[in-house]
C-alpha positions as CSV (number, residue, x, y, z in Angstrom):
1,D,-3.4,5.8,-21.5
2,P,-3.0,5.3,-17.6
3,V,-5.9,2.7,-16.4
4,E,-9.4,4.9,-15.2
5,P,-12.1,3.7,-13.3
6,G,-14.3,0.4,-15.8
7,A,-11.6,-0.3,-17.9
8,E,-11.0,-4.3,-18.9
9,L,-7.9,-5.3,-18.3
10,T,-5.4,-7.3,-19.8
11,V,-2.6,-8.8,-16.8
12,N,0.2,-11.5,-16.3
13,Y,-0.2,-11.7,-12.1
14,V,0.8,-13.7,-9.4
15,G,-1.0,-13.7,-5.9
16,V,0.8,-15.2,-2.4
17,G,-1.1,-15.0,0.9
18,E,1.5,-12.9,3.2
19,Q,0.5,-15.0,6.0
20,S,0.6,-18.2,4.7
21,R,3.1,-17.5,2.6
22,Q,1.4,-20.0,-0.2
23,V,0.7,-18.6,-3.7
24,F,-2.6,-19.0,-4.2
25,D,-2.8,-18.0,-8.1
26,S,-0.6,-17.4,-11.2
27,S,-1.6,-16.4,-14.5
28,W,2.0,-17.4,-15.3
29,V,1.8,-20.8,-14.0
30,R,-1.1,-21.3,-16.4
31,G,0.9,-19.9,-19.3
32,E,-1.5,-16.8,-20.5
33,P,-2.5,-13.6,-18.8
34,A,-5.7,-13.3,-17.6
35,T,-8.4,-10.6,-18.9
36,F,-11.1,-9.0,-16.5
37,P,-13.2,-6.3,-15.8
38,L,-11.7,-4.1,-13.7
39,D,-15.0,-3.5,-11.6
40,G,-15.4,-7.0,-11.4
41,V,-12.3,-7.2,-9.0
42,I,-11.5,-7.0,-5.1
43,Q,-11.8,-3.8,-4.0
44,G,-7.5,-4.0,-3.7
45,W,-6.9,-4.3,-7.2
46,Q,-10.0,-1.8,-8.3
47,Q,-8.0,0.6,-6.0
48,G,-4.2,0.1,-7.0
49,M,-4.9,-0.8,-10.8
50,L,-5.8,2.3,-11.3
51,G,-2.8,5.1,-12.9
52,M,-1.2,2.0,-14.4
53,K,0.1,2.4,-18.2
54,E,0.9,-1.0,-20.5
55,G,4.0,-2.3,-19.9
56,G,4.6,-1.4,-16.2
57,R,4.6,-3.6,-13.3
58,R,3.1,-3.2,-9.8
59,L,3.0,-4.6,-6.1
60,L,0.1,-4.3,-4.6
61,I,-0.1,-5.1,-1.1
62,I,-3.4,-5.4,-0.1
63,P,-5.3,-5.6,3.3
64,G,-8.0,-8.3,4.3
65,S,-10.3,-5.5,4.5
66,L,-10.0,-4.8,1.0
67,A,-9.6,-8.2,-0.1
68,Y,-11.9,-11.5,1.2
69,G,-12.5,-9.9,4.3
70,P,-13.4,-12.0,7.6
71,G,-15.1,-14.8,5.6
72,G,-11.5,-15.4,3.5
73,N,-11.9,-17.4,0.3
74,P,-10.9,-21.1,2.3
75,P,-9.1,-23.1,2.0
76,V,-6.4,-20.8,0.9
77,I,-6.7,-17.5,1.9
78,G,-7.4,-17.0,5.2
79,E,-9.9,-14.3,7.6
80,D,-9.0,-11.0,6.9
81,E,-5.9,-12.4,5.3
82,T,-3.2,-9.9,3.6
83,L,-2.5,-10.5,-0.1
84,V,0.5,-9.5,-1.5
85,F,0.4,-9.4,-6.2
86,V,3.1,-8.7,-8.6
87,V,0.9,-7.8,-11.5
88,D,2.2,-6.6,-15.4
89,L,-0.3,-5.2,-17.3
90,V,-0.1,-5.9,-21.2
91,A,-3.5,-4.2,-22.3
92,Q,-6.2,-2.2,-21.3
93,T,-9.4,-1.1,-23.0
94,P,-11.0,1.8,-21.5
95,A,-14.6,1.9,-20.3
96,S,-17.0,3.0,-22.9
C-alpha cells in the first residue's frame, strides 16, 4: 500500500545539506533503520513520502521553508538550508 498521512515509517536514509555539502544524518552510518511517525518529521518528509511503497527509494530535495526554516538546526543545518535525502522505505504501518 502507498504511504498515507499518519503512517509510521521504517526507513534507511542519508541527509545532506545542499549548501554545506555535509552529511548531517544517516541511518546507514548508524547501522540500523529509523522508525518514526510521519507526522513527527519535517514538512518536506510529510509531503515527500506520501504515495511511496515499501521497497522503494526516493530522492527528496526539501527547501528550507519545508525543513528547519530561518532558524536552521545549528551547527550542522544552516538558515533556510535546502536538504537533500535519499530514502529507502523498509516498512510502514498505516494510520489506524
